[in-house]
N, C-alpha and C positions, 0 to 999 in steps of 0.2 A: 343322605339326609340333608335337606336345606334348613337353614335357620332364618326365620322371619320375625317381624314384630306383629303383635296383635293390633288391629286397627285402633287408633286413638291413643296408643300408649307411647308413641314416640313422634316428635316433630323433626323430620329429616332436615328441614331448613334451618332450624336453630341448633341442631346437634348432628351435623353431617358426618362427623367422624364416627359417631355411634352407629349411624345408619349404614355406613360403609363396612362395619364389622359384621353385618348381616349378609345373607345371600339374595334377599329381595326385600323391598319395602312396601308395606301396605298403608295406603293413605287413610286419613280420617274419612268417615263416611260422608259422601257427597249427596246432598238432597237437591231437588229441583230449584227450590227457593232458598234464600239465606235464612238461617236460623240463629237466634241468640242463645238458645239452650234454655235449660231450666233455671228457676230462681234459686239463689243460694239459700242455704248451705249446700254445696254440691259434693263434698268429699267428707267421709267419716271413716277413721281407722277403727278397727275392732280387734279383738283378741285373735281372731282366726283369719283376718284378711282385711280388705278395703272395700267400702261401699262407695259407689259413685252414682251421682244423679246429674250427669253432665247434660244430657239431652240433645246430643248431636249438633252442637253449635258449628256452623260452617258458613262460608261466604256464598254458598249456592253454586249451582252447576255452571252458570255463565262465567263467573270469576274463575272457577277451577279450570275450565277448558281454555280460557283465554290467557291465564297467567300461571296459576299454581302448578298445573301438570308439567309444563315445560321446565319450570324451576326445579321441581322435584326430580325429574328425569335427568337434569344436568349433573346430578350427584354421581351418576354412573351405575345405578342399580336397576335391575328389573323392577318395574313399578306395577303393583297390584292396586287397582282402584276399588275402594269399598263404596258400593252404591246403595242408597237407601231411598225410601219413599213411603207413600201412604196408600198406594194402589198399584196394581200390576202395570198399568200404562205409564206411571211415573218412572218406575224402574226401567221399563223398556225404552222410554224416550231418552233417558240418560245413556243407556247402553248403545242406542242408535247413534247418539252424538259422539260416543267414544270410538265408534267403528272407523277403522282406517287410521287411527292415531298410532303411529309406530311406537310411541312411548309406553303404550299399555301392553304389559305382558299377560295380564289376567284381570278378570273382574270378580270381586268377591261381593256377593249379594247379601247384604245385612238383613236377614229375615227375622231377627230375633232380639232386637234391642229392648231391654226391660225398662228403659227410661223414657220411652216415647210411646204414643199410641201406635200399635202395630197396624199394618195394612190388613184390611178386611179380607183380602184375597188369600187363598191358601198358598203355602210355599211352592207347591207344584205349579199353580197357575202363574205365579210370578216368574218362576224359572222358565216356563214355556214361552211366556211373552218376551222375555229377554233372549231366549234362544232364537226366536224369530227375528230379533233385532240386531244380533251380532254373531260373528263367528269366533269371537275371542273366547278363550277358556273361561268357563263360568264355575266358580266355587260357591256353593250354598252354605252360608253360615247359619247353623241351626241352634235352637234353644235346648239346654239341658232340662228344662222344665217339662218337656214332652216325655211321658212315661215310656212310650213305645217309639223312641227316636229312630229305631231301625226301619219302621214303617215309613216315616217321613223321608229317610235316606233313599229307600227304594222308590218312593214317589217322585222325588226330585231327579233321581237318575233317569227314570222313565220320561220325565219332562225335558231332559236334555242337559242336566248338569254334568260337568266334566270332573268335579271333585267336591269334597266336603271340607268345611272349616268347623272344627269341633273343639271347644264349645264356646258360646257366648256366656256372659255372666248370668247368674241366677238371682232372682229377686230376694232382697233381704231388707232388714230394718235395724236400727240401733236407737236406744234411748239415752238421753243425757243422765249422767249419774246423779246429779243434784236435783234436777227439775222433773225428771222422768218424761220429758217432752221428746218428740222425735228429733234426732240430730240432723236429719236431712230436710231441706226445704220442701221436698216432695214426699216426705215420710219414708218412702221406700226407694231403693236403688239397686244397682247391680253389684252383687258380691263377687269379688275376685280374690286371688291370692291362694294361700295354702289350702283353705277349705274346699276350693274348687277342684283340686287335683283328683280325689277319688271319684267325683262326679264325671270329670273329663275322661278318666280311665274307663269307667263303665260305658260311657257313650261311644268312645272309640272302639272298645271291644265289641259292643253290640252292632255297630255299623260295619265293622270289618267282617263280621259274620254274615251280614246282609248284602254286602256289595263289594265289588273289587275296585270301586272308585278310589283315586288317590285321596288321602286324608291329611290335612294340616291340623295337628292337634295343639291345643292350648288350654291353659287353666292350671294355675298353681305351679308353674315351672320355675323353680328357684335354683336348681342345680343340674349337673350333668346326669345324676341318677334319675331325676324326675323326667328328663328328656328320654332317657333310655327306656324307662317303664312305659311311656306313651308309645314308643316305637315297638316295644314288645307286645303291646296291646293291639298293634296294627297300623299305627301312623306311618306315613311316608315322610312327612316333614313336621317340624315343631316350631311354634311361634311363642315368643316371650311377651308377657303383658306387664302385670304390676311390678315385677322385679326391675323393669327399666326405669321406674320412677325413682328408685333409691340406689340403683347400682348401674351406672352407665357402662361399666366394664363387663356387665353380665354376659354379653355374647361371647367375648373372648374367654372369660372364665368358664362358662358352661361348656364350650367346645373342648377346653383342656380337661375338665372333669369328666366329660363324656368319653374322651379318648382313654382316660385312665380306667374308667369303669369297664369299658369294652375289653381292654387289655387284661384287667384283673379276672375277667370271666373266661379268658382264653379264646376270645372271638377275634376273627381277623379284622372286622370292621363293624360299625353299628348296623349296617344293612343286614348282616348275618343274624341280628337279633329280631328283625322285623317279624311281627306276628307270632313270636315263639310262645307267648302265653297261651295261644290257641292249641298248641301241641302239648300242653302240660308243663311247659317251662324247660329250662336248659337241661336239667338232669334227665328228664323224660326223653328228650331228643337224643341225648348222648347214649342212653340205654338202648333206644331203638336202633341207632347207628351201629352200636356194638353188636346187637343181635343180628343185624343184616350182614355185617362183615365177618361174623364168626363162621 
């Protein structure tokens, strides 16, 4: 199991030591043109997690390709480039310009940001356009707001996706205690943190039933136990998001906690727990093994 960051939750250039404690680094989402992002207020803490309305601020594709990509790659990690846009051709153009860049280990297609206007094209159309533009591994990042996320997973697989990133934040809002006015400048934003974990578990479980594509799971991962449960639901790898804002040592801590959780369950390694929830859990598996060996 690899440990990554969720896109936008870590700046590798300002915190290279934190980035190096991961197995791969996912960049902020790159859009064709520079974006300033949404108007403030952009962040609001809640009892169950964090709301953000950042709005994909970035210097744009040209600056990323000319300067940022090489600087990030110099840290020494596999680099996953998060690609965004507002139409399938915009995603595909960025993927085409990333083609042949040795620094790029994979491309994550941001198909589900709740803080910007989404592309009118379907997820499958975007993936198909990008597949035609690049041979790099393509991971489709999907929204948990889709009730039948497994259908979307099958559609992007058929269109050429090599993996899934599950899940993006889900839309939420918060009101000021005194004025009862929206706390975010855009009223709503993406909810991350502990409240997102049950939603992520459900999405990972559903998509693992629907496809054998590799899954990078994220959403509410605060501990090694959280990571273990996502693996048990079917994830291959795990990404850390909100936790990185308050605990830069989280990757090291979570690895240690995960190892302890695995040992406490009598497993040889975390990979032995992969998908075990689909078999009824650890005890059900052990009963079946005992029956077979008797």
